[in-house]
mmCIF file of the N, C-alpha and C atoms, coordinates in Angstrom:
data_MODEL
# 
_entry.id   MODEL 
# 
loop_
_atom_site.group_PDB 
_atom_site.id 
_atom_site.type_symbol 
_atom_site.label_atom_id 
_atom_site.label_alt_id 
_atom_site.label_comp_id 
_atom_site.label_asym_id 
_atom_site.label_entity_id 
_atom_site.label_seq_id 
_atom_site.pdbx_PDB_ins_code 
_atom_site.Cartn_x 
_atom_site.Cartn_y 
_atom_site.Cartn_z 
_atom_site.occupancy 
_atom_site.B_iso_or_equiv 
_atom_site.pdbx_formal_charge 
_atom_site.auth_seq_id 
_atom_site.auth_comp_id 
_atom_site.auth_asym_id 
_atom_site.auth_atom_id 
_atom_site.pdbx_PDB_model_num 
ATOM 1   N N  . MET A 1 1  ? 20.439 8.787   -63.252 1.00 0.00 ? 1  MET A N  1 
ATOM 2   C CA . MET A 1 1  ? 21.747 8.453   -62.329 1.00 0.00 ? 1  MET A CA 1 
ATOM 3   C C  . MET A 1 1  ? 22.031 6.802   -62.655 1.00 0.00 ? 1  MET A C  1 
ATOM 4   N N  . PRO A 1 2  ? 22.899 6.047   -62.871 1.00 0.00 ? 2  PRO A N  1 
ATOM 5   C CA . PRO A 1 2  ? 23.057 4.801   -63.183 1.00 0.00 ? 2  PRO A CA 1 
ATOM 6   C C  . PRO A 1 2  ? 22.445 3.454   -62.015 1.00 0.00 ? 2  PRO A C  1 
ATOM 7   N N  . SER A 1 3  ? 21.737 2.732   -62.778 1.00 0.00 ? 3  SER A N  1 
ATOM 8   C CA . SER A 1 3  ? 20.750 2.049   -62.179 1.00 0.00 ? 3  SER A CA 1 
ATOM 9   C C  . SER A 1 3  ? 20.992 1.096   -61.147 1.00 0.00 ? 3  SER A C  1 
ATOM 10  N N  . ARG A 1 4  ? 22.758 0.916   -61.010 1.00 0.00 ? 4  ARG A N  1 
ATOM 11  C CA . ARG A 1 4  ? 23.220 -0.791  -59.744 1.00 0.00 ? 4  ARG A CA 1 
ATOM 12  C C  . ARG A 1 4  ? 23.528 0.442   -58.458 1.00 0.00 ? 4  ARG A C  1 
ATOM 13  N N  . PRO A 1 5  ? 23.519 1.795   -58.586 1.00 0.00 ? 5  PRO A N  1 
ATOM 14  C CA . PRO A 1 5  ? 23.152 2.248   -56.713 1.00 0.00 ? 5  PRO A CA 1 
ATOM 15  C C  . PRO A 1 5  ? 21.993 2.461   -56.609 1.00 0.00 ? 5  PRO A C  1 
ATOM 16  N N  . THR A 1 6  ? 21.219 1.924   -57.376 1.00 0.00 ? 6  THR A N  1 
ATOM 17  C CA . THR A 1 6  ? 19.003 2.474   -56.680 1.00 0.00 ? 6  THR A CA 1 
ATOM 18  C C  . THR A 1 6  ? 18.882 1.030   -56.716 1.00 0.00 ? 6  THR A C  1 
ATOM 19  N N  . ALA A 1 7  ? 19.459 -0.156  -56.167 1.00 0.00 ? 7  ALA A N  1 
ATOM 20  C CA . ALA A 1 7  ? 19.292 -1.158  -56.015 1.00 0.00 ? 7  ALA A CA 1 
ATOM 21  C C  . ALA A 1 7  ? 19.612 -1.416  -54.580 1.00 0.00 ? 7  ALA A C  1 
ATOM 22  N N  . GLU A 1 8  ? 19.362 -1.636  -53.241 1.00 0.00 ? 8  GLU A N  1 
ATOM 23  C CA . GLU A 1 8  ? 20.162 -1.505  -52.298 1.00 0.00 ? 8  GLU A CA 1 
ATOM 24  C C  . GLU A 1 8  ? 20.991 -2.972  -52.262 1.00 0.00 ? 8  GLU A C  1 
ATOM 25  N N  . PRO A 1 9  ? 22.213 -2.435  -51.923 1.00 0.00 ? 9  PRO A N  1 
ATOM 26  C CA . PRO A 1 9  ? 22.888 -4.547  -51.214 1.00 0.00 ? 9  PRO A CA 1 
ATOM 27  C C  . PRO A 1 9  ? 22.211 -5.433  -51.331 1.00 0.00 ? 9  PRO A C  1 
ATOM 28  N N  . ALA A 1 10 ? 21.260 -5.817  -50.643 1.00 0.00 ? 10 ALA A N  1 
ATOM 29  C CA . ALA A 1 10 ? 20.524 -7.173  -50.430 1.00 0.00 ? 10 ALA A CA 1 
ATOM 30  C C  . ALA A 1 10 ? 19.213 -7.599  -51.707 1.00 0.00 ? 10 ALA A C  1 
ATOM 31  N N  . HIS A 1 11 ? 19.221 -6.311  -52.506 1.00 0.00 ? 11 HIS A N  1 
ATOM 32  C CA . HIS A 1 11 ? 18.890 -6.672  -53.750 1.00 0.00 ? 11 HIS A CA 1 
ATOM 33  C C  . HIS A 1 11 ? 18.964 -6.747  -55.031 1.00 0.00 ? 11 HIS A C  1 
ATOM 34  N N  . ARG A 1 12 ? 19.990 -6.647  -54.358 1.00 0.00 ? 12 ARG A N  1 
ATOM 35  C CA . ARG A 1 12 ? 21.619 -6.498  -55.962 1.00 0.00 ? 12 ARG A CA 1 
ATOM 36  C C  . ARG A 1 12 ? 21.255 -8.045  -57.093 1.00 0.00 ? 12 ARG A C  1 
ATOM 37  N N  . GLU A 1 13 ? 21.217 -9.150  -56.377 1.00 0.00 ? 13 GLU A N  1 
ATOM 38  C CA . GLU A 1 13 ? 20.937 -10.420 -56.832 1.00 0.00 ? 13 GLU A CA 1 
ATOM 39  C C  . GLU A 1 13 ? 19.313 -10.466 -57.597 1.00 0.00 ? 13 GLU A C  1 
ATOM 40  N N  . GLN A 1 14 ? 18.745 -10.095 -57.368 1.00 0.00 ? 14 GLN A N  1 
ATOM 41  C CA . GLN A 1 14 ? 17.654 -9.725  -57.706 1.00 0.00 ? 14 GLN A CA 1 
ATOM 42  C C  . GLN A 1 14 ? 17.273 -8.946  -59.129 1.00 0.00 ? 14 GLN A C  1 
ATOM 43  N N  . ARG A 1 15 ? 18.137 -7.523  -58.296 1.00 0.00 ? 15 ARG A N  1 
ATOM 44  C CA . ARG A 1 15 ? 18.200 -7.000  -59.753 1.00 0.00 ? 15 ARG A CA 1 
ATOM 45  C C  . ARG A 1 15 ? 19.418 -7.461  -61.164 1.00 0.00 ? 15 ARG A C  1 
ATOM 46  N N  . GLU A 1 16 ? 20.115 -8.659  -60.675 1.00 0.00 ? 16 GLU A N  1 
ATOM 47  C CA . GLU A 1 16 ? 20.825 -9.021  -61.453 1.00 0.00 ? 16 GLU A CA 1 
ATOM 48  C C  . GLU A 1 16 ? 20.139 -9.718  -62.219 1.00 0.00 ? 16 GLU A C  1 
ATOM 49  N N  . ALA A 1 17 ? 19.061 -10.590 -61.728 1.00 0.00 ? 17 ALA A N  1 
ATOM 50  C CA . ALA A 1 17 ? 18.514 -11.777 -62.474 1.00 0.00 ? 17 ALA A CA 1 
ATOM 51  C C  . ALA A 1 17 ? 17.344 -11.059 -63.034 1.00 0.00 ? 17 ALA A C  1 
ATOM 52  N N  . MET A 1 18 ? 16.724 -9.800  -62.387 1.00 0.00 ? 18 MET A N  1 
ATOM 53  C CA . MET A 1 18 ? 15.813 -8.848  -63.557 1.00 0.00 ? 18 MET A CA 1 
ATOM 54  C C  . MET A 1 18 ? 16.431 -8.825  -65.269 1.00 0.00 ? 18 MET A C  1 
ATOM 55  N N  . PHE A 1 19 ? 18.517 -8.525  -65.045 1.00 0.00 ? 19 PHE A N  1 
ATOM 56  C CA . PHE A 1 19 ? 18.522 -8.180  -66.266 1.00 0.00 ? 19 PHE A CA 1 
ATOM 57  C C  . PHE A 1 19 ? 18.983 -9.205  -66.814 1.00 0.00 ? 19 PHE A C  1 
ATOM 58  N N  . ALA A 1 20 ? 19.074 -10.683 -66.079 1.00 0.00 ? 20 ALA A N  1 
ATOM 59  C CA . ALA A 1 20 ? 19.325 -11.478 -67.358 1.00 0.00 ? 20 ALA A CA 1 
ATOM 60  C C  . ALA A 1 20 ? 18.096 -11.647 -67.947 1.00 0.00 ? 20 ALA A C  1 
ATOM 61  N N  . GLU A 1 21 ? 17.370 -11.793 -67.283 1.00 0.00 ? 21 GLU A N  1 
ATOM 62  C CA . GLU A 1 21 ? 16.035 -11.870 -67.866 1.00 0.00 ? 21 GLU A CA 1 
ATOM 63  C C  . GLU A 1 21 ? 15.354 -11.310 -69.285 1.00 0.00 ? 21 GLU A C  1 
ATOM 64  N N  . MET A 1 22 ? 15.627 -9.827  -68.870 1.00 0.00 ? 22 MET A N  1 
ATOM 65  C CA . MET A 1 22 ? 15.535 -8.711  -69.924 1.00 0.00 ? 22 MET A CA 1 
ATOM 66  C C  . MET A 1 22 ? 16.367 -9.113  -71.029 1.00 0.00 ? 22 MET A C  1 
ATOM 67  N N  . ARG A 1 23 ? 17.805 -9.233  -70.827 1.00 0.00 ? 23 ARG A N  1 
ATOM 68  C CA . ARG A 1 23 ? 18.300 -10.110 -72.008 1.00 0.00 ? 23 ARG A CA 1 
ATOM 69  C C  . ARG A 1 23 ? 17.709 -11.039 -72.903 1.00 0.00 ? 23 ARG A C  1 
ATOM 70  N N  . ALA A 1 24 ? 17.313 -12.088 -72.150 1.00 0.00 ? 24 ALA A N  1 
ATOM 71  C CA . ALA A 1 24 ? 16.722 -12.941 -72.641 1.00 0.00 ? 24 ALA A CA 1 
ATOM 72  C C  . ALA A 1 24 ? 15.189 -12.707 -73.933 1.00 0.00 ? 24 ALA A C  1 
ATOM 73  N N  . LYS A 1 25 ? 14.785 -12.058 -73.036 1.00 0.00 ? 25 LYS A N  1 
ATOM 74  C CA . LYS A 1 25 ? 13.580 -11.579 -73.662 1.00 0.00 ? 25 LYS A CA 1 
ATOM 75  C C  . LYS A 1 25 ? 13.498 -10.267 -74.447 1.00 0.00 ? 25 LYS A C  1 
ATOM 76  N N  . GLY A 1 26 ? 14.462 -9.429  -74.502 1.00 0.00 ? 26 GLY A N  1 
ATOM 77  C CA . GLY A 1 26 ? 14.459 -8.259  -74.772 1.00 0.00 ? 26 GLY A CA 1 
ATOM 78  C C  . GLY A 1 26 ? 14.034 -6.997  -73.804 1.00 0.00 ? 26 GLY A C  1 
ATOM 79  N N  . PHE A 1 27 ? 12.887 -7.586  -72.987 1.00 0.00 ? 27 PHE A N  1 
ATOM 80  C CA . PHE A 1 27 ? 12.467 -6.639  -72.570 1.00 0.00 ? 27 PHE A CA 1 
ATOM 81  C C  . PHE A 1 27 ? 12.187 -7.064  -71.058 1.00 0.00 ? 27 PHE A C  1 
ATOM 82  N N  . ILE A 1 28 ? 11.570 -6.407  -69.968 1.00 0.00 ? 28 ILE A N  1 
ATOM 83  C CA . ILE A 1 28 ? 10.887 -6.899  -68.697 1.00 0.00 ? 28 ILE A CA 1 
ATOM 84  C C  . ILE A 1 28 ? 9.630  -6.318  -68.585 1.00 0.00 ? 28 ILE A C  1 
ATOM 85  N N  . GLU A 1 29 ? 8.495  -6.860  -68.182 1.00 0.00 ? 29 GLU A N  1 
ATOM 86  C CA . GLU A 1 29 ? 7.327  -6.328  -68.207 1.00 0.00 ? 29 GLU A CA 1 
ATOM 87  C C  . GLU A 1 29 ? 6.769  -6.521  -66.857 1.00 0.00 ? 29 GLU A C  1 
ATOM 88  N N  . ASP A 1 30 ? 5.949  -5.141  -65.902 1.00 0.00 ? 30 ASP A N  1 
ATOM 89  C CA . ASP A 1 30 ? 5.500  -5.532  -64.809 1.00 0.00 ? 30 ASP A CA 1 
ATOM 90  C C  . ASP A 1 30 ? 6.363  -6.204  -64.118 1.00 0.00 ? 30 ASP A C  1 
ATOM 91  N N  . TYR A 1 31 ? 7.465  -5.346  -64.056 1.00 0.00 ? 31 TYR A N  1 
ATOM 92  C CA . TYR A 1 31 ? 9.080  -5.668  -62.818 1.00 0.00 ? 31 TYR A CA 1 
ATOM 93  C C  . TYR A 1 31 ? 8.087  -4.646  -61.389 1.00 0.00 ? 31 TYR A C  1 
ATOM 94  N N  . ALA A 1 32 ? 8.343  -5.206  -59.994 1.00 0.00 ? 32 ALA A N  1 
ATOM 95  C CA . ALA A 1 32 ? 8.704  -4.264  -58.826 1.00 0.00 ? 32 ALA A CA 1 
ATOM 96  C C  . ALA A 1 32 ? 9.801  -4.812  -58.133 1.00 0.00 ? 32 ALA A C  1 
ATOM 97  N N  . GLY A 1 33 ? 10.376 -3.482  -57.745 1.00 0.00 ? 33 GLY A N  1 
ATOM 98  C CA . GLY A 1 33 ? 11.254 -3.706  -56.686 1.00 0.00 ? 33 GLY A CA 1 
ATOM 99  C C  . GLY A 1 33 ? 11.442 -2.485  -55.996 1.00 0.00 ? 33 GLY A C  1 
ATOM 100 N N  . ALA A 1 34 ? 12.583 -2.629  -54.519 1.00 0.00 ? 34 ALA A N  1 
ATOM 101 C CA . ALA A 1 34 ? 12.637 -1.214  -53.847 1.00 0.00 ? 34 ALA A CA 1 
ATOM 102 C C  . ALA A 1 34 ? 13.930 -0.802  -54.336 1.00 0.00 ? 34 ALA A C  1 
ATOM 103 N N  . ARG A 1 35 ? 13.897 0.275   -54.590 1.00 0.00 ? 35 ARG A N  1 
ATOM 104 C CA . ARG A 1 35 ? 14.496 1.369   -55.716 1.00 0.00 ? 35 ARG A CA 1 
ATOM 105 C C  . ARG A 1 35 ? 15.349 2.169   -54.326 1.00 0.00 ? 35 ARG A C  1 
ATOM 106 N N  . ILE A 1 36 ? 16.626 3.170   -54.085 1.00 0.00 ? 36 ILE A N  1 
ATOM 107 C CA . ILE A 1 36 ? 16.853 4.559   -53.753 1.00 0.00 ? 36 ILE A CA 1 
ATOM 108 C C  . ILE A 1 36 ? 17.064 5.337   -54.896 1.00 0.00 ? 36 ILE A C  1 
ATOM 109 N N  . SER A 1 37 ? 16.081 6.369   -54.780 1.00 0.00 ? 37 SER A N  1 
ATOM 110 C CA . SER A 1 37 ? 16.998 7.406   -55.565 1.00 0.00 ? 37 SER A CA 1 
ATOM 111 C C  . SER A 1 37 ? 17.810 8.263   -55.292 1.00 0.00 ? 37 SER A C  1 
ATOM 112 N N  . ALA A 1 38 ? 18.441 9.630   -56.123 1.00 0.00 ? 38 ALA A N  1 
ATOM 113 C CA . ALA A 1 38 ? 19.630 10.079  -56.147 1.00 0.00 ? 38 ALA A CA 1 
ATOM 114 C C  . ALA A 1 38 ? 19.876 10.482  -55.041 1.00 0.00 ? 38 ALA A C  1 
ATOM 115 N N  . SER A 1 39 ? 18.934 11.166  -54.181 1.00 0.00 ? 39 SER A N  1 
ATOM 116 C CA . SER A 1 39 ? 18.833 11.853  -52.763 1.00 0.00 ? 39 SER A CA 1 
ATOM 117 C C  . SER A 1 39 ? 18.525 11.019  -51.492 1.00 0.00 ? 39 SER A C  1 
ATOM 118 N N  . GLY A 1 40 ? 18.880 9.716   -51.930 1.00 0.00 ? 40 GLY A N  1 
ATOM 119 C CA . GLY A 1 40 ? 19.194 8.294   -51.073 1.00 0.00 ? 40 GLY A CA 1 
ATOM 120 C C  . GLY A 1 40 ? 17.131 8.223   -50.259 1.00 0.00 ? 40 GLY A C  1 
ATOM 121 N N  . ARG A 1 41 ? 16.032 8.590   -50.839 1.00 0.00 ? 41 ARG A N  1 
ATOM 122 C CA . ARG A 1 41 ? 15.096 8.310   -50.613 1.00 0.00 ? 41 ARG A CA 1 
ATOM 123 C C  . ARG A 1 41 ? 14.634 7.113   -50.834 1.00 0.00 ? 41 ARG A C  1 
ATOM 124 N N  . ARG A 1 42 ? 14.346 6.079   -50.282 1.00 0.00 ? 42 ARG A N  1 
ATOM 125 C CA . ARG A 1 42 ? 14.023 4.941   -50.512 1.00 0.00 ? 42 ARG A CA 1 
ATOM 126 C C  . ARG A 1 42 ? 12.540 4.734   -51.372 1.00 0.00 ? 42 ARG A C  1 
ATOM 127 N N  . PHE A 1 43 ? 12.246 3.903   -52.052 1.00 0.00 ? 43 PHE A N  1 
ATOM 128 C CA . PHE A 1 43 ? 10.975 3.967   -52.482 1.00 0.00 ? 43 PHE A CA 1 
ATOM 129 C C  . PHE A 1 43 ? 10.351 2.515   -53.730 1.00 0.00 ? 43 PHE A C  1 
ATOM 130 N N  . GLU A 1 44 ? 9.368  1.884   -53.416 1.00 0.00 ? 44 GLU A N  1 
ATOM 131 C CA . GLU A 1 44 ? 9.377  0.834   -54.685 1.00 0.00 ? 44 GLU A CA 1 
ATOM 132 C C  . GLU A 1 44 ? 8.701  1.414   -55.289 1.00 0.00 ? 44 GLU A C  1 
ATOM 133 N N  . ILE A 1 45 ? 9.119  0.512   -56.576 1.00 0.00 ? 45 ILE A N  1 
ATOM 134 C CA . ILE A 1 45 ? 8.589  0.706   -58.127 1.00 0.00 ? 45 ILE A CA 1 
ATOM 135 C C  . ILE A 1 45 ? 7.624  0.028   -58.420 1.00 0.00 ? 45 ILE A C  1 
ATOM 136 N N  . ARG A 1 46 ? 6.443  -0.247  -58.990 1.00 0.00 ? 46 ARG A N  1 
ATOM 137 C CA . ARG A 1 46 ? 5.700  -1.184  -59.057 1.00 0.00 ? 46 ARG A CA 1 
ATOM 138 C C  . ARG A 1 46 ? 5.164  -1.295  -61.122 1.00 0.00 ? 46 ARG A C  1 
ATOM 139 N N  . GLY A 1 47 ? 4.731  -2.375  -61.345 1.00 0.00 ? 47 GLY A N  1 
ATOM 140 C CA . GLY A 1 47 ? 4.274  -1.967  -62.764 1.00 0.00 ? 47 GLY A CA 1 
ATOM 141 C C  . GLY A 1 47 ? 5.301  -1.665  -63.946 1.00 0.00 ? 47 GLY A C  1 
ATOM 142 N N  . ALA A 1 48 ? 6.545  -1.640  -63.541 1.00 0.00 ? 48 ALA A N  1 
ATOM 143 C CA . ALA A 1 48 ? 7.353  -1.274  -64.240 1.00 0.00 ? 48 ALA A CA 1 
ATOM 144 C C  . ALA A 1 48 ? 8.089  -1.981  -66.009 1.00 0.00 ? 48 ALA A C  1 
ATOM 145 N N  . LEU A 1 49 ? 7.819  -1.438  -66.443 1.00 0.00 ? 49 LEU A N  1 
ATOM 146 C CA . LEU A 1 49 ? 8.972  -1.485  -67.859 1.00 0.00 ? 49 LEU A CA 1 
ATOM 147 C C  . LEU A 1 49 ? 9.686  -1.188  -68.724 1.00 0.00 ? 49 LEU A C  1 
ATOM 148 N N  . ILE A 1 50 ? 10.849 -2.324  -68.368 1.00 0.00 ? 50 ILE A N  1 
ATOM 149 C CA . ILE A 1 50 ? 11.976 -2.110  -68.635 1.00 0.00 ? 50 ILE A CA 1 
ATOM 150 C C  . ILE A 1 50 ? 13.197 -2.626  -70.261 1.00 0.00 ? 50 ILE A C  1 
ATOM 151 N N  . TRP A 1 51 ? 13.442 -1.731  -70.652 1.00 0.00 ? 51 TRP A N  1 
ATOM 152 C CA . TRP A 1 51 ? 14.014 -2.306  -71.635 1.00 0.00 ? 51 TRP A CA 1 
ATOM 153 C C  . TRP A 1 51 ? 15.580 -1.695  -72.095 1.00 0.00 ? 51 TRP A C  1 
ATOM 154 N N  . PRO A 1 52 ? 16.279 -2.660  -72.918 1.00 0.00 ? 52 PRO A N  1 
ATOM 155 C CA . PRO A 1 52 ? 17.956 -1.781  -73.031 1.00 0.00 ? 52 PRO A CA 1 
ATOM 156 C C  . PRO A 1 52 ? 17.536 -0.647  -73.932 1.00 0.00 ? 52 PRO A C  1 
ATOM 157 N N  . LEU A 1 53 ? 18.391 0.053   -74.731 1.00 0.00 ? 53 LEU A N  1 
ATOM 158 C CA . LEU A 1 53 ? 18.637 1.244   -74.834 1.00 0.00 ? 53 LEU A CA 1 
ATOM 159 C C  . LEU A 1 53 ? 19.994 1.245   -75.700 1.00 0.00 ? 53 LEU A C  1 
ATOM 160 N N  . LEU A 1 54 ? 19.999 0.968   -77.309 1.00 0.00 ? 54 LEU A N  1 
ATOM 161 C CA . LEU A 1 54 ? 20.898 0.473   -78.047 1.00 0.00 ? 54 LEU A CA 1 
ATOM 162 C C  . LEU A 1 54 ? 21.146 1.314   -78.911 1.00 0.00 ? 54 LEU A C  1 
ATOM 163 N N  . ALA A 1 55 ? 22.696 2.241   -79.403 1.00 0.00 ? 55 ALA A N  1 
ATOM 164 C CA . ALA A 1 55 ? 23.063 2.649   -80.126 1.00 0.00 ? 55 ALA A CA 1 
ATOM 165 C C  . ALA A 1 55 ? 22.427 1.943   -81.650 1.00 0.00 ? 55 ALA A C  1 
ATOM 166 N N  . PRO A 1 56 ? 22.575 2.764   -82.959 1.00 0.00 ? 56 PRO A N  1 
ATOM 167 C CA . PRO A 1 56 ? 21.692 2.244   -83.937 1.00 0.00 ? 56 PRO A CA 1 
ATOM 168 C C  . PRO A 1 56 ? 22.820 0.695   -84.867 1.00 0.00 ? 56 PRO A C  1 
ATOM 169 N N  . ASP A 1 57 ? 24.390 1.180   -84.701 1.00 0.00 ? 57 ASP A N  1 
ATOM 170 C CA . ASP A 1 57 ? 24.773 -0.043  -84.006 1.00 0.00 ? 57 ASP A CA 1 
ATOM 171 C C  . ASP A 1 57 ? 24.933 -1.226  -83.497 1.00 0.00 ? 57 ASP A C  1 
ATOM 172 N N  . GLY A 1 58 ? 23.413 -1.094  -82.773 1.00 0.00 ? 58 GLY A N  1 
ATOM 173 C CA . GLY A 1 58 ? 23.840 -2.409  -81.559 1.00 0.00 ? 58 GLY A CA 1 
ATOM 174 C C  . GLY A 1 58 ? 24.259 -2.112  -80.753 1.00 0.00 ? 58 GLY A C  1 
ATOM 175 N N  . GLU A 1 59 ? 25.313 -1.056  -80.235 1.00 0.00 ? 59 GLU A N  1 
ATOM 176 C CA . GLU A 1 59 ? 25.916 -0.801  -79.068 1.00 0.00 ? 59 GLU A CA 1 
ATOM 177 C C  . GLU A 1 59 ? 25.028 -0.937  -77.781 1.00 0.00 ? 59 GLU A C  1 
ATOM 178 N N  . LYS A 1 60 ? 25.219 -1.076  -76.888 1.00 0.00 ? 60 LYS A N  1 
ATOM 179 C CA . LYS A 1 60 ? 24.490 -1.188  -75.545 1.00 0.00 ? 60 LYS A CA 1 
ATOM 180 C C  . LYS A 1 60 ? 24.532 0.088   -74.790 1.00 0.00 ? 60 LYS A C  1 
ATOM 181 N N  . LEU A 1 61 ? 24.075 0.759   -74.813 1.00 0.00 ? 61 LEU A N  1 
ATOM 182 C CA . LEU A 1 61 ? 23.503 2.501   -73.883 1.00 0.00 ? 61 LEU A CA 1 
ATOM 183 C C  . LEU A 1 61 ? 23.837 2.629   -72.347 1.00 0.00 ? 61 LEU A C  1 
ATOM 184 N N  . GLY A 1 62 ? 22.795 1.581   -72.190 1.00 0.00 ? 62 GLY A N  1 
ATOM 185 C CA . GLY A 1 62 ? 22.293 1.361   -70.834 1.00 0.00 ? 62 GLY A CA 1 
ATOM 186 C C  . GLY A 1 62 ? 21.029 0.614   -71.118 1.00 0.00 ? 62 GLY A C  1 
ATOM 187 N N  . GLU A 1 63 ? 20.343 1.049   -69.712 1.00 0.00 ? 63 GLU A N  1 
ATOM 188 C CA . GLU A 1 63 ? 18.771 0.672   -69.844 1.00 0.00 ? 63 GLU A CA 1 
ATOM 189 C C  . GLU A 1 63 ? 17.923 1.930   -69.282 1.00 0.00 ? 63 GLU A C  1 
ATOM 190 N N  . ALA A 1 64 ? 16.512 1.529   -69.665 1.00 0.00 ? 64 ALA A N  1 
ATOM 191 C CA . ALA A 1 64 ? 15.871 2.688   -69.433 1.00 0.00 ? 64 ALA A CA 1 
ATOM 192 C C  . ALA A 1 64 ? 14.579 1.851   -68.467 1.00 0.00 ? 64 ALA A C  1 
ATOM 193 N N  . ALA A 1 65 ? 13.782 2.805   -67.888 1.00 0.00 ? 65 ALA A N  1 
ATOM 194 C CA . ALA A 1 65 ? 12.523 2.369   -67.509 1.00 0.00 ? 65 ALA A CA 1 
ATOM 195 C C  . ALA A 1 65 ? 11.195 3.068   -67.310 1.00 0.00 ? 65 ALA A C  1 
ATOM 196 N N  . SER A 1 66 ? 10.467 2.888   -67.114 1.00 0.00 ? 66 SER A N  1 
ATOM 197 C CA . SER A 1 66 ? 8.978  3.464   -66.990 1.00 0.00 ? 66 SER A CA 1 
ATOM 198 C C  . SER A 1 66 ? 7.910  2.579   -65.869 1.00 0.00 ? 66 SER A C  1 
ATOM 199 N N  . PHE A 1 67 ? 7.501  3.030   -65.501 1.00 0.00 ? 67 PHE A N  1 
ATOM 200 C CA . PHE A 1 67 ? 6.736  2.837   -64.076 1.00 0.00 ? 67 PHE A CA 1 
ATOM 201 C C  . PHE A 1 67 ? 5.375  3.390   -64.209 1.00 0.00 ? 67 PHE A C  1 
ATOM 202 N N  . ARG A 1 68 ? 4.455  2.890   -63.433 1.00 0.00 ? 68 ARG A N  1 
ATOM 203 C CA . ARG A 1 68 ? 2.839  2.966   -63.424 1.00 0.00 ? 68 ARG A CA 1 
ATOM 204 C C  . ARG A 1 68 ? 2.746  3.730   -61.906 1.00 0.00 ? 68 ARG A C  1 
ATOM 205 N N  . ASP A 1 69 ? 3.554  2.925   -61.107 1.00 0.00 ? 69 ASP A N  1 
ATOM 206 C CA . ASP A 1 69 ? 3.160  3.067   -59.567 1.00 0.00 ? 69 ASP A CA 1 
ATOM 207 C C  . ASP A 1 69 ? 4.164  3.049   -58.368 1.00 0.00 ? 69 ASP A C  1 
ATOM 208 N N  . TYR A 1 70 ? 4.873  3.834   -58.095 1.00 0.00 ? 70 TYR A N  1 
ATOM 209 C CA . TYR A 1 70 ? 5.577  3.718   -56.780 1.00 0.00 ? 70 TYR A CA 1 
ATOM 210 C C  . TYR A 1 70 ? 4.914  4.346   -55.031 1.00 0.00 ? 70 TYR A C  1 
ATOM 211 N N  . ARG A 1 71 ? 5.682  3.960   -54.240 1.00 0.00 ? 71 ARG A N  1 
ATOM 212 C CA . ARG A 1 71 ? 5.399  4.405   -53.046 1.00 0.00 ? 71 ARG A CA 1 
ATOM 213 C C  . ARG A 1 71 ? 7.202  4.242   -52.213 1.00 0.00 ? 71 ARG A C  1 
ATOM 214 N N  . SER A 1 72 ? 6.915  5.320   -51.643 1.00 0.00 ? 72 SER A N  1 
ATOM 215 C CA . SER A 1 72 ? 7.691  5.599   -50.715 1.00 0.00 ? 72 SER A CA 1 
ATOM 216 C C  . SER A 1 72 ? 7.530  4.694   -49.473 1.00 0.00 ? 72 SER A C  1 
ATOM 217 N N  . ILE A 1 73 ? 9.086  4.347   -49.101 1.00 0.00 ? 73 ILE A N  1 
ATOM 218 C CA . ILE A 1 73 ? 9.013  3.153   -48.251 1.00 0.00 ? 73 ILE A CA 1 
ATOM 219 C C  . ILE A 1 73 ? 10.304 3.188   -47.047 1.00 0.00 ? 73 ILE A C  1 
# 
């Protein structure tokens, strides 16, 4: 699922700031935020590691994330 619709409209500015930091640092560590699943369920992630997915030629393909904790909200 594309990451843009997983953030509620009220949290999209926070999401964009996180991606700006990721581009500057190369990754984000220990991110937390509210998200919406593909089925519409709201949940909060904690302790996320987020990094860009790049093709061998450096072309941006998207982002990836792993997180150690989540809870329904």
